[in-house]
C-alpha positions, 0 to 999 in steps of 0.5 A, spaced: 500 481 300 506 485 296 512 486 298 518 489 294 525 488 297 531 490 295 537 483 295 537 478 290 532 473 289 535 467 289 537 468 297 530 467 300 528 466 307 526 459 309 520 458 312 515 453 314 511 455 308 512 452 301 517 457 296 515 459 289 520 462 285 517 465 279 521 468 273 519 468 266 523 464 261 521 464 252 518 459 248 524 457 244 529 454 248 534 459 250 537 459 257 543 463 257 542 470 259 539 474 265 536 471 272 536 464 269 544 464 270 544 464 277 537 460 278 541 454 274 547 454 278 542 454 285 537 449 281 540 446 275 534 441 275 529 448 273 534 448 267 534 440 266 526 441 266 525 447 261 530 444 256 527 437 256 519 440 255 519 447 252 516 444 246 510 441 250 508 449 252 506 455 249 505 462 251 501 463 258 503 456 260 507 455 267 512 449 268 513 447 276 519 445 278 520 442 285 528 443 286 528 442 293 524 440 300 519 446 300 522 449 293 519 450 287 520 454 280 515 456 277 518 457 269 513 462 266 513 462 259 511 469 258 517 472 252 515 471 245 523 469 242 530 472 243 533 478 243 535 486 245 532 491 242 524 490 242 519 488 247 519 481 247 515 480 253 507 478 252 502 481 257 497 476 256 501 471 256 504 473 263 497 475 266 495 467 264 501 465 267 501 469 273 493 466 274 496 459 273 502 461 279 495 464 283 492 457 282 498 453 284 500 457 290 492 456 293 492 450 292 499 448 295 500 454 300 506 458 302 509 465 298 511 466 291 518 470 290 521 473 284 525 478 281 523 484 277 520 479 272 519 480 264 523 487 265 530 486 263 531 481 257 524 481 255 524 488 255 516 490 259 514 496 262 515 495 270 509 499 272 505 495 267 507 489 270 508 491 277 500 492 276 498 485 273 502 481 279 498 486 283 491 484 280 493 477 280 497 475 285 495 481 291 491 476 295 498 472 296 503 472 300 509 475 294 516 478 295 518 482 289 526 483 290 529 488 286 537 489 286 
């Protein structure tokens, strides 16, 4: 079930179920703008793992980083390059990454939380992205936080 709530995605309610914090990363090792800035302040190991291993991943992959007990950050590789002014989000890669997150969530239990992924710096269309999230994660407990 998909829930859209107003608020910061990094302010999550803890419960007994594991939490997967999903977000989009690029394929060139850049980490320094958008959602990743506060994410790295809260969980610096999410950035460290990405920076250490980004070359090993291709678009559509997901790097799962355990950042604390019952919290895993899902670095979803779905953005080609850096820069504004054009759509950098790759919809096919995002769909593959969401499927990987769904598999992980189903085998580990828990819930998924995310900001409006792929629609800021990556330039994706929210109507398209939301429909994709619904298709790939709709049978799971997903919270999308909108500021």
